[in-house]
C-alpha positions in Angstrom: 55.3 8.0 0.2 56.3 4.5 1.1 53.7 2.1 1.8 54.3 -0.3 4.7 51.8 -3.1 3.6 48.7 -4.0 1.9 46.0 -6.3 3.3 42.7 -7.8 2.1 39.6 -6.1 3.5 37.1 -8.7 2.2 35.2 -9.1 -1.0 38.3 -8.4 -3.1 39.1 -5.0 -1.8 42.6 -4.1 -0.7 43.7 -1.3 1.5 47.2 0.2 1.8 48.5 1.5 5.1 50.7 4.4 5.4 53.4 4.7 8.1 52.0 6.6 11.1 54.5 9.3 11.1 53.9 10.0 7.4 50.1 10.0 8.0 50.5 12.6 10.6 52.7 14.9 8.5 50.4 14.4 5.4 47.3 15.6 7.4 49.0 18.7 8.4 48.8 20.2 4.9 46.0 18.5 3.1 42.7 20.7 3.0 40.1 18.1 2.7 39.8 14.7 4.5 38.0 11.9 3.0 37.7 8.6 5.1 35.6 6.3 3.1 36.5 3.2 5.2 36.8 3.2 9.0 38.1 -0.3 9.4 39.8 0.8 12.6 41.8 3.5 10.8 43.6 3.1 14.1 44.3 5.1 17.1 47.2 6.8 15.3 44.7 8.9 13.2 43.0 10.0 16.5 46.4 10.7 17.8 46.9 13.5 15.4 43.4 14.9 15.4 44.1 17.7 17.9 47.0 19.2 15.9 46.0 18.4 12.3 42.1 18.7 12.1 41.8 22.2 13.5 42.2 23.9 10.2 40.4 21.4 7.9 37.7 22.6 5.5 35.9 19.3 4.7 35.1 16.1 6.4 33.6 13.1 4.5 32.7 10.1 6.5 30.6 7.9 4.1 29.5 4.6 5.2 30.2 1.2 3.6 29.0 -2.4 4.5 30.7 -3.5 7.7 31.5 0.0 9.1 29.6 1.1 12.2 30.3 4.6 13.4 28.5 5.5 16.7 27.9 8.6 18.6 30.8 8.1 21.1 33.3 7.3 18.5 32.3 10.5 16.4 32.4 12.8 19.4 35.6 11.4 20.8 37.4 11.7 17.6 36.1 14.8 15.8 33.8 16.4 18.6 35.2 19.9 19.1 38.4 19.8 16.7 36.9 21.0 13.5 36.2 24.6 14.2 36.7 25.8 10.6 34.8 22.9 9.0 32.6 24.2 6.1 31.5 20.7 4.6 30.3 17.8 6.8 29.1 14.6 4.9 27.9 11.7 7.2 26.0 9.5 4.8 24.3 6.1 5.7 25.4 5.9 9.2 22.5 4.2 10.9 23.9 4.3 14.3 24.4 8.0 14.6 21.9 10.1 16.6 21.0 13.5 17.2 23.5 14.4 20.1 26.6 13.5 18.3 25.7 15.2 15.0 24.3 18.2 16.8 27.7 18.7 18.7 29.6 18.4 15.4 27.5 21.2 13.8 27.6 23.4 16.8 31.5 23.2 16.8 31.5 24.2 13.2 30.4 27.8 13.2 31.2 28.3 9.5 29.5 25.1 8.2 27.8 25.6 4.7 27.2 22.1 3.7 25.6 19.3 5.7 24.7 15.9 4.3 23.1 13.4 6.8 21.4 11.4 4.1 20.6 7.8 5.3 21.2 8.6 8.9 17.7 7.1 9.7 18.2 7.3 13.5 18.2 11.2 13.7 14.9 12.9 14.7 13.4 16.3 14.8 15.1 16.9 18.0 18.5 17.4 16.1 17.1 20.5 14.5 14.7 21.8 17.2 16.7 20.9 20.4 20.3 20.4 19.5 20.3 23.4 17.2 17.6 25.4 18.8 20.1 28.4 19.5 22.5 27.7 16.7 21.8 28.3 13.0 24.9 27.6 10.8 25.1 29.5 7.5 24.1 26.4 5.5 23.9 26.6 1.7 23.5 22.9 1.1 21.3 20.6 3.3 20.6 16.9 2.4 18.4 14.9 4.7 17.4 12.2 2.2 16.0 9.0 3.6 15.8 10.3 7.1 12.5 8.7 7.8 11.9 10.0 11.3 11.8 13.6 10.4 8.4 15.5 9.9 7.0 18.8 9.3 8.3 20.5 12.5 11.9 20.6 11.1 10.6 23.2 8.7 11.0 25.6 11.7 14.7 25.2 11.5 14.9 25.1 7.7 12.9 28.5 7.6 16.0 30.1 9.4 18.4 29.2 6.7 17.9 32.3 4.6 21.2 31.5 2.6 20.1 27.9 1.6 20.7 27.1 -2.0 20.3 23.3 -2.1 17.6 21.4 -0.2 17.3 17.6 -0.7 14.8 15.5 1.2 14.2 12.5 -1.0 12.5 9.8 0.7 11.3 11.7 3.8 7.9 10.1 3.7 6.6 12.1 6.9 7.2 15.4 5.3 4.2 17.1 3.5 3.6 19.8 0.9 1.8 21.9 3.6 5.0 22.3 5.4 6.8 23.0 2.1 4.4 25.8 1.2 5.2 27.7 4.6 8.9 27.4 4.3 9.7 28.2 0.7 8.5 31.9 1.1 11.6 32.4 3.4 14.1 30.8 1.0 14.8 33.4 -1.7 18.2 31.9 -2.6 17.0 28.2 -3.0 18.3 26.8 -6.5 17.8 23.0 -6.0 14.8 21.3 -4.5 14.2 17.5 -4.2 10.9 16.5 -2.6 10.7 13.0 -4.2 8.6 10.2 -2.4 7.1 12.7 0.2 3.8 12.5 2.0 1.7 13.4 -0.9 -0.6 15.8 0.9 -0.9 19.1 -0.9 2.4 18.4 -2.6 1.2 20.0 -5.9 0.4 23.3 -4.3 3.8 23.2 -2.2 5.5 22.8 -5.7 3.7 25.7 -7.1 4.6 28.0 -4.1 8.3 26.9 -4.5 8.2 28.0 -8.3 6.5 31.2 -7.4 8.6 32.2 -4.2 12.0 31.0 -5.1 13.2 33.2 -8.1 16.5 31.5 -8.4 15.2 27.8 -8.5 16.9 25.9 -11.3 16.3 22.2 -10.3 13.1 20.5 -9.2 12.6 16.9 -8.4 9.4 15.7 -7.4 7.6 12.2 -7.5 4.4 10.4 -6.7 2.1 13.1 -7.8 -0.8 11.0 -9.0 -2.6 11.4 -5.7 -2.6 15.1 -5.8 -4.0 15.6 -9.2 -1.1 17.6 -10.6 -2.0 18.7 -14.0 -2.0 21.8 -16.3 -4.2 23.7 -13.8 -1.5 23.4 -11.1 1.3 24.7 -13.2 -0.5 27.2 -15.2 1.2 30.5 -14.7 4.0 29.0 -12.6 7.5 30.5 -13.0 9.1 27.6 -14.8 11.1 29.4 -17.6 14.2 29.4 -15.5 14.3 25.7 -14.8 17.4 23.8 -15.9 16.6 20.4 -14.5 13.0 19.0 -14.1 12.4 15.5 -12.7 8.8 14.2 -12.3 7.9 10.6 -11.5 4.8 8.6 -11.1 2.3 11.2 -12.1 -0.5 9.4 -13.6 -2.6 12.6 -14.3 0.3 14.4 -16.1 -0.5 14.7 -19.7 0.2 17.2 -22.7 -1.6 19.9 -21.0 0.6 19.7 -17.9 3.7 20.0 -20.1 2.5 23.2 -21.9 4.2 25.6 -19.5 7.5 23.9 -20.0 7.5 25.0 -23.7 9.0 28.3 -22.3 11.8 26.4 -20.6 14.5 27.2 -23.1 17.2 26.6 -20.5 16.0 23.1 -19.6 18.9 20.6 -20.0 17.7 17.6 -17.9 14.1 16.3 -18.2 12.9 13.1 -16.5 9.3 12.1 -16.8 9.1 8.6 -15.6 6.0 6.3 -15.3 3.7 8.8 -16.7 1.6 6.8 -19.1 -0.6 9.6 -20.2 2.3 11.5 -21.9 2.4 10.7 -25.6 4.4 11.6 -28.6 2.9 15.0 -29.5 3.8 16.3 -25.9 7.5 15.1 -26.0 7.8 16.3 -29.6 6.4 19.8 -28.7 8.9 19.8 -25.8 11.9 18.8 -28.1 11.1 21.6 -30.4 11.0 24.1 -27.6 13.8 23.0 -25.4 16.7 22.5 -27.9 19.3 22.5 -25.1 18.2 19.1 -23.6 21.1 16.7 -22.7 19.5 14.3 -20.4 16.2 12.8 -21.2 14.5 10.0 -19.1 11.0 8.9 -20.5 10.8 5.4 -18.8 7.3 4.1 -18.7 5.8 6.9 -20.9 3.4 6.1 -23.7 5.7 7.2 -26.6 7.0 5.5 -29.8 8.6 6.9 -33.0 7.6 10.5 -33.2 9.0 11.6 -29.9 12.4 10.1 -30.7 12.6 11.5 -34.0 12.0 15.1 -32.7 14.5 14.6 -30.0 17.1 13.5 -32.4 16.3 16.3 -34.8 16.1 19.3 -32.5 18.2 18.3 -29.5 21.7 18.2 -31.0 23.3 18.0 -27.4 21.5 15.0 -26.4 23.8 13.0 -24.2 21.6 10.5 -22.3 18.3 8.9 -23.3 16.3 6.4 -21.5 13.4 4.9 -23.4 12.9 1.8 -21.2 9.2 0.5 -21.1 8.3 2.6 -23.9 6.6 1.4 -27.2 9.6 2.1 -29.3 9.9 0.1 -32.6 13.0 -0.5 -34.6 12.5 2.3 -37.2 12.1 4.8 -34.3 15.8 4.5 -33.6 17.2 5.3 -37.0 17.1 9.1 -36.4 19.4 8.7 -33.4 22.3 7.9 -35.8 22.5 11.7 -36.3 23.0 12.3 -32.6 26.8 13.0 -32.5 26.8 13.6 -28.7 24.8 10.6 -27.6 26.7 8.4 -25.1 24.2 6.5 -23.1 20.9 4.8 -24.4 18.6 2.4 -22.5 16.0 0.4 -24.3 15.3 -2.1 -21.6 11.7 -3.8 -21.6 11.0 -2.3 -25.1 8.9 -5.4 -26.1 8.3 -4.2 -29.6 11.9 -4.0 -30.5 13.7 -6.6 -32.5 17.0 -4.8 -32.6 17.8 -5.0 -36.2 19.3 -1.6 -36.3 21.2 -1.6 -33.0 24.6 -2.6 -34.4 24.2 -0.1 -37.2 23.5 2.6 -34.5 26.6 1.7 -32.5 28.6 2.0 -35.8 27.2 5.4 -36.8 27.4 7.0 -33.4 31.0 6.6 -32.2 30.4 8.6 -29.0 27.8 5.9 -27.9 29.6 3.9 -25.1 26.6 2.4 -23.3 23.8 0.6 -24.7 21.3 -1.6 -22.7 18.5 -3.6 -24.2 17.6 -6.1 -21.5 14.3 -7.9 -21.2 13.3 -7.0 -24.7 11.2 -10.0 -25.7 11.4 -9.6 -29.4 15.2 -9.3 -29.4 16.6 -12.3 -31.4 19.5 -14.5 -30.4 21.4 -13.5 -33.6 21.1 -9.8 -32.7 22.3 -10.3 -29.2 25.3 -12.2 -30.5 26.1 -9.5 -33.0 25.9 -6.8 -30.1 28.1 -8.7 -27.9 30.6 -9.4 -30.6 30.8 -5.7 -31.4 31.2 -4.9 -27.7 34.1 -7.4 -27.7 35.9 -5.7 -30.5 35.4 -2.2 -29.1 36.4 -2.3 -25.3 35.3 1.2 -24.7 31.6 0.3 -25.6 29.4 -1.4 -22.9 26.4 -3.5 -24.0 23.9 -5.1 -21.9 21.4 -7.5 -23.4 
């Protein structure tokens, strides 16, 4: 390819423009189209849409600051041309409404992935009116941060018997009551994200999902402190198959709540954020039982040295560890020197930490490429200088203090 010119698009970002004839010929054989910036990608792109977009499999239109994609533009450009479309990603387009997105979905009879996260203008009408007589064979549905959606959309979701991934983070008008009704009809569900929902009956909805979705591997749920999620709600739940579990803001979660997780020997990702009743003994028992853990986030938990020691001793594949806002002391970090796979470590707001062993930790763990120790009140100026000096001599390592 020969580039015609490059121009500044603002804020230090440059864009290279292809000759229009080359652009058309290129679109005739690429399978997936990614358009991340729509700064008037020009009429020439629309010129080739009829001949070159008919057979495309994926269309990604992700928004960036300064880009405004409206209903008329979307329909005029891609409306009925992507009959074979299988993946449609329209993220963070706040101007798009129900009619345009509905028309796109109806024209794609084989659509298996739909991501409209951040399209906050869409309402229940998209699923209950625009798609009332059309049910695409969706396997992946992401409606995160679509604030106007409420429980009636579950009537549409319940028809998606092939659905494997359902993400609805930040949909504050959705409730656990609607979740209870729909999970029974989703036998193939593998990933469920219900973070920051309306907290009514969310605990019972989570338990029903664990009981009725035999293939569920990933569960993300937050803000459970209003529902009383504790050991009683998870006792007997089918959690042994989970590979990823993320729980946030659950003030009533304690050691008893984590007991069922001792049978999750497949668990690789475990996030338990802002749960002050979780202490060292609970995390230590989990580390002994779940030795395959790779990604652990314990931000805001009431843990210190024992939990870190057990994670370092039993979880040999530990890759990411977040101990921000924990009561970690300097001696607690010494066992991490044996974690040969550790690459990412956060110690932000650990006010008991002086950092005397941090440089030694970086030297003993060559795989560690990211270390953050911001807002640590006890971290001395001398330690900060040593850390920055080490990072300067090792460009691969990123240090934040």
